[in-house]
C-alpha positions in Angstrom: 76.6 119.8 107.2 76.7 118.5 103.7 77.9 115.1 102.7 79.7 113.6 99.7 79.7 110.1 98.3 83.0 108.3 98.2 82.8 104.8 96.9 80.1 103.0 98.9 79.6 105.2 101.9 78.9 108.9 102.7 81.4 111.1 104.4 80.4 114.4 106.1 82.0 117.5 104.8 83.1 120.0 107.3 83.9 122.8 104.8 82.5 126.2 105.7 80.1 127.3 103.0 79.0 131.0 103.5 75.6 132.0 102.5 75.2 135.5 103.8 78.0 137.2 101.7 77.3 139.5 98.8 78.0 137.8 95.3 81.3 139.7 94.8 82.6 138.6 98.2 81.4 135.0 97.6 83.3 134.8 94.2 86.5 136.2 95.9 86.2 133.7 98.7 85.5 130.8 96.3 88.6 131.7 94.4 90.7 131.6 97.5 89.2 128.3 98.6 89.9 126.9 95.1 93.5 127.9 95.5 93.7 126.2 98.9 92.1 123.0 97.4 94.6 123.1 94.5 97.5 123.5 96.9 96.2 120.4 98.8 95.8 118.5 95.5 99.4 119.3 94.3 100.8 118.4 97.7 98.9 115.0 97.7 100.0 114.3 94.2 103.7 114.9 95.0 103.9 113.4 98.5 101.7 110.2 98.2 103.7 108.4 95.4 107.0 109.2 97.2 105.8 108.0 100.6 104.4 104.8 99.0 107.7 104.3 97.4 106.4 104.7 93.9 108.2 107.9 92.9 107.0 108.7 89.4 105.8 105.2 88.7 102.2 104.3 88.5 100.1 102.1 90.8 99.2 98.9 89.1 96.6 96.1 89.6 99.0 94.0 91.6 99.1 96.6 94.4 95.3 96.5 94.6 95.2 92.8 94.4 97.7 92.3 97.2 95.7 94.7 99.4 92.4 93.1 98.5 93.8 89.6 99.2 95.1 90.7 102.6 91.7 92.2 103.4 89.8 89.1 102.3 92.2 86.9 104.3 91.6 89.1 107.4 87.9 88.9 106.9 88.0 85.1 106.6 90.1 84.8 109.7 87.7 86.9 111.7 84.7 84.9 110.5 86.4 81.6 110.9 87.4 82.4 114.5 83.8 83.5 115.3 82.5 80.3 113.9 85.0 78.2 115.8 84.2 80.0 119.0 80.5 79.4 118.7 80.6 75.7 117.6 79.9 74.5 121.1 77.0 76.8 121.6 78.4 78.5 124.7 78.6 82.2 125.2 82.0 83.6 124.3 84.3 84.7 127.1 85.6 88.2 127.4 89.1 87.1 126.2 87.5 85.5 123.1 85.5 88.7 122.4 88.8 90.7 122.6 90.3 88.2 120.1 87.4 88.7 117.7 87.6 92.4 118.1 91.3 92.3 117.2 90.6 90.3 114.1 87.8 92.6 113.1 90.0 95.6 113.6 92.6 94.1 111.3 90.0 93.5 108.7 88.5 97.0 109.1 91.9 98.7 108.8 92.9 96.7 105.7 89.5 97.5 104.1 90.0 101.2 104.9 93.5 101.1 103.4 92.1 99.6 100.2 89.5 102.3 100.0 92.1 104.9 100.7 94.3 103.6 97.9 91.4 103.6 95.6 90.5 107.1 96.6 93.9 108.5 95.9 93.8 107.1 92.4 90.2 108.4 91.9 91.3 111.9 93.0 94.3 111.9 90.7 96.9 111.9 93.5 98.4 108.6 92.3 98.6 107.6 88.6 97.2 104.2 87.8 98.3 102.1 84.8 96.7 98.8 84.0 99.4 96.3 82.9 98.6 93.4 80.7 
């Protein structure tokens, strides 16, 4: 299985890559797969801005800033709660561990959303315009 780098981590690629076909058949198959990829690209480029409520407008730095601030806040709350829970030196209780897990999950989800938004801009699905 091959991998590709997306931002700061690697994702496995599950695309089938034939190696035992003759060159003519490989070219034909590659052309078909490129058409499939192009169809997915166009679909993403049309659907994502609409679902995000942007229509034909561009994403701007404020969208990224709001998501980054929400992620940073969630991280800070998770860490602050962990520090608060361990101030007395006792082992945390199962209910406290669940609370930490919920806070970490919120941080993880917001971080993934930020990376997802960045990825759609990087792949050209969502236009980006820096405003000054």
